[in-house]
Backbone bond lengths (Angstrom), bond angles and torsions (degrees), N, CA, C in turn:
res aa  C-N    CA-C-N  psi(-1)  N-CA   C-N-CA  omega(-1)  CA-C   N-CA-C  phi
1 M - - - 1.447 - - 1.523 107.53 -
2 R 1.326 113.74 140.21 1.457 119.81 -178.79 1.523 109.69 -142.30
3 V 1.318 117.82 137.22 1.461 122.21 175.22 1.520 107.32 -89.81
4 E 1.339 115.67 121.18 1.461 121.70 -177.71 1.527 112.16 -92.25
5 N 1.347 116.36 -34.73 1.460 120.31 -174.09 1.527 109.05 -161.00
6 I 1.328 115.95 152.90 1.464 122.07 176.33 1.520 108.19 -129.37
7 T 1.343 116.11 128.18 1.462 120.54 174.04 1.518 108.18 -126.88
8 Q 1.321 115.02 147.58 1.461 119.37 -176.33 1.521 109.87 -143.25
9 D 1.328 115.05 139.42 1.457 120.83 166.76 1.526 106.83 -128.63
10 R 1.300 118.14 -167.81 1.471 119.77 -174.70 1.523 113.28 -66.34
11 R 1.326 117.88 -28.06 1.466 120.41 -172.83 1.522 114.15 -108.49
12 T 1.305 118.81 -20.40 1.467 119.96 -175.97 1.529 111.75 -140.29
13 L 1.305 113.68 159.62 1.458 122.61 171.76 1.520 105.59 -129.27
14 Q 1.324 116.98 125.00 1.460 120.74 -179.96 1.521 109.95 -114.38
15 L 1.327 114.42 130.46 1.456 121.72 174.77 1.520 107.49 -109.30
16 A 1.322 117.39 114.37 1.461 121.04 173.49 1.523 106.34 -80.27
17 V 1.324 116.78 121.48 1.462 121.12 -175.16 1.525 110.55 -125.80
18 S 1.313 115.15 159.72 1.462 120.52 171.49 1.523 108.30 -131.10
19 L 1.317 114.61 143.85 1.464 122.58 177.74 1.518 107.93 -120.04
20 Q 1.321 116.22 140.23 1.457 120.86 -179.66 1.522 108.82 -142.69
21 N 1.327 115.96 134.22 1.459 121.70 178.43 1.522 107.96 -106.03
22 N 1.321 116.83 109.53 1.459 121.38 178.89 1.524 112.55 -91.86
23 G 1.328 116.54 1.79 1.462 120.98 177.44 1.518 110.86 -86.80
24 S 1.308 116.25 -175.93 1.465 120.76 -179.10 1.528 112.79 -99.67
25 E 1.332 117.62 -15.10 1.463 120.95 -178.09 1.521 111.38 -104.87
26 E 1.326 115.27 146.56 1.457 121.11 176.42 1.530 109.88 -65.70
27 V 1.328 116.33 143.12 1.464 122.40 179.21 1.523 108.03 -122.97
28 E 1.339 116.64 131.76 1.469 121.58 -179.68 1.524 110.43 -105.80
29 F 1.340 114.71 146.95 1.460 121.53 178.04 1.512 109.93 -132.41
30 L 1.319 116.12 147.60 1.467 122.72 167.69 1.523 105.67 -113.38
31 Y 1.314 115.72 109.35 1.460 119.35 -174.08 1.524 113.00 -71.25
32 S 1.317 117.04 -11.71 1.467 118.54 174.15 1.535 110.68 -67.62
33 F 1.336 117.67 -15.93 1.463 121.95 176.20 1.528 112.76 -93.44
34 L 1.326 117.21 2.35 1.459 121.48 177.38 1.530 109.52 -62.23
35 E 1.312 116.29 132.90 1.467 121.34 176.87 1.517 109.15 -113.48
36 V 1.327 115.73 127.59 1.459 121.62 172.30 1.522 106.45 -122.95
37 R 1.324 116.15 123.68 1.471 121.30 -177.23 1.524 109.78 -128.97
38 D 1.325 115.09 151.31 1.458 119.27 176.44 1.528 109.97 -85.80
39 Q 1.329 115.63 -177.60 1.470 120.68 -175.59 1.528 112.96 -64.63
40 D 1.329 116.96 -17.29 1.465 120.88 177.37 1.528 112.27 -98.90
41 N 1.331 116.36 12.58 1.465 124.65 178.32 1.531 113.70 70.51
42 N 1.331 117.75 19.52 1.466 121.35 174.58 1.521 109.29 -78.59
43 L 1.318 117.03 132.63 1.457 122.09 178.28 1.525 109.24 -73.01
44 L 1.351 116.38 132.19 1.458 122.24 -179.84 1.524 109.58 -109.74
45 S 1.317 117.06 145.21 1.470 122.09 179.48 1.522 109.37 -73.35
46 S 1.329 116.23 132.11 1.460 120.04 -177.34 1.519 110.68 -150.47
47 F 1.339 114.93 163.01 1.455 121.64 169.67 1.521 108.05 -148.13
48 T 1.324 115.80 163.75 1.461 120.97 -178.94 1.518 110.20 -113.16
49 D 1.314 115.10 157.18 1.454 121.56 176.92 1.523 108.52 -140.65
50 S 1.319 115.92 132.66 1.469 124.57 173.22 1.522 114.98 70.54
51 L 1.322 118.69 12.92 1.462 119.96 174.71 1.523 108.85 -91.75
52 P 1.331 118.02 137.28 1.463 120.57 -176.49 1.530 112.19 -73.56
53 P 1.347 117.26 147.66 1.466 120.25 178.08 1.528 112.89 -69.78
54 S 1.323 116.58 -20.37 1.464 119.77 176.51 1.525 108.99 -141.33
55 L 1.316 114.80 148.43 1.461 121.49 178.52 1.519 108.79 -112.80
56 P 1.330 117.19 113.30 1.462 118.86 176.47 1.528 110.05 -69.98
57 G 1.301 116.41 157.42 1.461 121.16 178.86 1.514 111.16 -81.03
58 D 1.339 116.48 58.89 1.462 120.67 -175.91 1.528 113.71 -114.46
59 R 1.322 117.49 5.36 1.464 124.22 178.74 1.527 113.82 62.91
60 Q 1.311 117.36 11.47 1.461 121.58 177.81 1.525 109.18 -83.89
61 A 1.335 116.59 141.88 1.468 121.13 177.04 1.522 109.07 -87.26
62 Y 1.323 116.37 130.15 1.466 122.94 177.85 1.523 107.66 -110.55
63 K 1.331 116.04 128.84 1.461 121.14 -173.77 1.518 111.87 -107.34
64 G 1.314 115.65 148.50 1.452 122.70 176.70 1.512 109.14 -167.67
65 T 1.322 115.59 -167.22 1.462 119.31 -179.52 1.526 111.22 -131.42
66 I 1.298 114.26 151.04 1.460 122.92 167.67 1.518 105.12 -114.42
67 E 1.317 115.99 122.37 1.461 119.94 -177.56 1.520 110.20 -114.90
68 L 1.314 114.83 128.94 1.458 121.65 173.99 1.514 106.23 -97.30
69 F 1.318 117.19 128.49 1.459 119.04 -173.95 1.513 111.75 -117.97
70 G 1.317 113.46 164.65 1.459 119.90 -172.90 1.512 108.10 84.25
71 P 1.302 116.99 156.30 1.463 117.96 179.14 1.525 110.57 -63.86
72 L 1.314 115.50 125.88 1.462 119.65 177.22 1.523 109.11 -79.44
73 P 1.298 117.07 137.89 1.467 118.72 175.88 1.532 110.17 -60.52
74 D 1.312 116.30 146.17 1.466 120.64 178.35 1.523 111.69 -60.97
75 S 1.314 116.74 -19.58 1.463 120.79 -177.61 1.530 113.22 -75.48
76 V 1.343 118.36 -10.36 1.468 120.46 -178.82 1.532 108.67 -75.30
77 R 1.329 115.64 112.31 1.460 122.37 -179.98 1.521 112.36 -107.18
78 S 1.339 115.65 -23.66 1.461 120.00 178.82 1.523 108.77 -155.23
79 V 1.342 115.39 158.64 1.460 120.92 176.75 1.526 109.12 -131.74
80 S 1.319 115.20 156.20 1.460 122.82 174.85 1.519 108.00 -124.12
81 I 1.331 116.02 143.77 1.464 122.55 -177.74 1.521 108.35 -119.59
82 R 1.340 115.76 135.59 1.466 121.27 176.17 1.519 109.21 -136.00
83 L 1.328 115.67 135.39 1.462 121.60 178.84 1.519 108.05 -150.30
84 A 1.328 116.40 132.77 1.468 121.61 178.58 1.523 109.37 -117.35
85 S 1.325 115.66 151.75 1.465 120.63 178.31 1.522 110.01 -65.16
86 Y 1.319 115.20 157.53 1.461 121.46 -177.64 1.518 108.91 -120.49
87 P 1.291 121.56 138.73 1.465 127.65 0.67 1.526 113.77 -93.25
88 D 1.325 117.80 -7.07 1.468 120.33 -168.52 1.531 115.77 -86.85
89 E 1.311 118.35 -14.87 1.463 123.72 -178.11 1.528 112.54 56.48
90 K 1.344 117.20 30.55 1.462 120.80 178.23 1.522 111.76 -73.63
91 V 1.331 115.97 -32.21 1.462 120.83 179.20 1.523 107.80 -105.56
92 K 1.318 116.31 124.88 1.467 120.77 179.78 1.525 108.62 -123.21
93 L 1.326 114.51 122.76 1.458 121.06 177.95 1.521 108.16 -104.09
94 Q 1.318 116.36 138.22 1.455 119.56 -178.35 1.521 109.52 -154.71
95 I 1.327 115.30 134.32 1.464 121.98 170.20 1.521 106.07 -129.70
96 D 1.312 116.41 124.98 1.459 121.08 -178.56 1.524 111.35 -105.75
97 A 1.320 114.99 149.76 1.466 124.12 170.24 1.528 113.50 54.52
98 I 1.327 116.38 52.71 1.463 121.09 174.48 1.528 106.52 -76.77
99 P 1.337 118.42 117.14 1.461 119.42 -177.24 1.527 111.74 -69.06
100 I 1.332 115.91 139.35 1.460 122.00 178.26 1.527 107.41 -102.44
101 P 1.336 116.29 123.15 1.479 118.79 -178.13 1.518 112.49 -67.87
């Protein structure tokens, strides 16, 4: 998982992300289990758009967005993202301390 771009307005924060499977087996995700937390480990409300439910082992990058909704507190300086494969949680994706402009 990679963050390509961050955009923010008063009500939302959007993270443009890409996912790529460099393995040979397909990996499935349930994005309802996606965790986005601030630097103080507070869970933030989020949803995804345009990310595939499964990643084939084709080394292709798939792009989408993670959107944090509701007014973000001014105290949010960075976020961390965590997502595990479903149902086995064998693949764990994590990016820590993404700075918020």
